N, C-alpha and C positions, 0 to 999 in steps of 0.2 A: 504493500500500500504506500502510495506517495504521501498521503496526508493532506487534508484540505481544511483542517480546523483553523478558525480565525485567530491569528496571532494577537496576543494581548487580552483575549477573552477568558483565559485561565492564567493563574499565577505561573511565572516562569519556574522551571526546575533549577534549583541552586545546588549543584553537586560538582565540585572541581575534578572529580574522578571519572567524568564522562567525556568521551572523545568521539570524533567522527572521521572517517577516512576521506581525505581529499588528495588526489594525485599520489596515492599510495603512501601518504604520510598522515600521522595522527594529529588532528587539531582539536582544541577544546570544543565540545559540542555547542552548536548554535542552531537557531531555528530560522528557516526551515532546514531540517536535517536532509531532506530529499528534494532539492530545488529543481524538479523536472519541468515545472511550468511557472510563469510569472505569479500565479495565484497559489503556489504551494504554501502550506501552513503547518500547523501542529500535527504531529505524527504519533501513533500509538507506541512506536519504538522508544520514545523519550521516557515515558513512565515505566516501560518495561526495563530499560537500561538502569534507571534510577533504583528500582526495586532490587534488581540483580546486584548492583554495586553495593547497596547498603546491607543486603542480606549476606553477601559473600566477603564484604570488606575488600573489594577488588576494583581495579581500573577496568572500565568497560568501554569498548569501542564499537561503533555502529558502522556498517558498510552499506550505504544507501545505493540500491540498484533498481528501485521501482520506477515504472513508467505508467502514469495514470491512464485509465481508459483502454488498456490493452486487453486483448483476448488471450486465452490459454494457448491458442495456436501460435501466437507470436512469441511464446516462451518455449517453443519446441527445441529440443537439443539440436545444436548446429545453427540456430537462428541468431540474429543480432543481439536480442535481449538476453538470451541464455548465455551466449559467449561473453557478453559484457559482464554479467554477474559472476560467471566463472573466473574471468580474468581478475576482477576486483577482489574476489575472495582469495585467489591464489597469491596476489600481491600482498594482501593483508596478513596472510599466513606466514610470510617471511619474518614478521615482527610480532606475531601474536598467536594465540591459540583459538581456533574456531570452536565455539561452544554451542551454536545453534543457528537455525534458519527460521525466520518468521515469514509466513506466507499469508497474504490476504488479497484475493483476486476472485473474480467471477461475475461481476456485474455485466460485463460485456458478453458473457456466455449464457445469459438468461433467455435463450430461445429453445424451442422444442428440440432442434437438431443438436445444438452444442451441449445442452444440459444432459442429453441422453448418453453422451460419451465422455462427460467431464471426468468422472472418477477414473476411468481407464486411462485417459490421456494424462491426467495429473499424476497418477501412480507411475506411469512411464517416465515422465519428466523428472520427478523427484528421485526415482531410482537411478536415472542417468546422472543427475547432479551429484548424488552421493558417490557414485562410482568415479566420476571425473575429478572429484575433490579428494578421492582416496580415503573417504570417511564414511564407511557403510553404516555406522551407528550414530551419526550426528543427529541430535534431536531436531525434529521439524514440528513447528506449531502452526496449525491451520485455524483460521478464525472464520466465524459465520458471517454471512451478509446480513445487513439490517432489515428488520421487518418493514421499515419505512419505504422500502422499494415497491411495496404494493401500491403506493400512492404516486409513484413517479411516472410522468409522461403518459397518462391515460392507460396505465396497465401494461406498458411495454416491457416490464421486468417481471411478469407474472410467474415465470419459471424459477424465480429465486429460491423457493423452497426445495426444488429439485437439486439446485446447486448446493444448498446447505446440507441436504441429505447425502450428497456425494462427498462433500468435505468431511462430514462425520464418518462416513464409511471408510474413506481413505485413512483417517486418523485411527480407526479401529482395526484396520487390516495391515497397514504398513508398520513394521516394527519401529519403536522409538519415535512415534508420532503421537501428537495429542491435539485435542480440539478445544477451542475457546469459544464459548457461546456469546451471542450478541443480544440476547433477550433484554428488552427494555431500554436499550441504548438510543439516545436521541439523535436527530438529524438536523442538518442545516435546512433552511427553507426550500432548497431545491429537491429535497427528498431523494437525493442521490449520494450524499456524503455524510458521514458522521460529523457531528459538531465537536468542538474542542473538549468540552467536559466529558462527552462520551468516549473520545479517544484516550483521555487520561485513564478512565475506568477500564477501557478495553485493553490497554497496555498491561494493567494489573491482572486482568483475566488471562491474558497471554502468559504472564509470568506464573500464575497459579497452575496453568496447564503445563508449562515447562517443568515445573518442580516434579511433576508426576513421571517424567521421563529423563530427568537430569542425570548425566553421567557422574560418577564419583570424581572428586577433586584429584588432580594430579599434583601430588606434593613436590614433584621434581621441579615445578614451575614457581614455587614460592620464592618471594624475594622481599626485601625491606625497602620501603620508600624513604625518602630523605626526612620526612616528618615523623618517622617511627611507626607508621601504620604498616601492618603486614598486608601485602597484596599478592595476588597471583599475577603472573605475567599477563599482559593485556589480553583480556578475554573479549572476543568480538562476535557480533551477531548481525 
């Protein structure tokens, strides 16, 4: 998810141990984390990263790869979006430990034809991504689409419940994957994007789902920061 929450409508996250990858280098996290469009905004990854950092006493880096409004077919292995995400992850892995993949997509696949094959195609893509990263057990968190889509553009997203069922099915059948529900989360007036308060909450739901499939800590990466805090080597998502 690129994130379209209105900047300034929720309190900023104050955590000096959060970072974002820019040109394969770690920069202090700023908003928008994923500036894919001029109207990019608050992202669920921010509150996820904050919860992870505080819970693990760790530096956390985000690797933004989202492109808003894209279909699952555009993320097929060998395509531009897939290869870009793979490249960014590989570059970040030179200086950090990859700890998880956050996936939120599906609005553009809310048609009869696309929704019918969504689970199959998503499983194929995620399996390929794990293989190409060399991390067959990396946790993957899948989030539901919002129920507000029922009111979007005269019902053009009526197949969103099929996508949600597919996302839940993938989370239940793919090892080390988990599902984050979106029940009750609010939307912007466009009925297409989560609003900023919802994204803050959604990030915490993603983290709660992550905890159910989280790998054990790798003690070999422990180090001490200059301020005396104990950190793991940069952990990125």
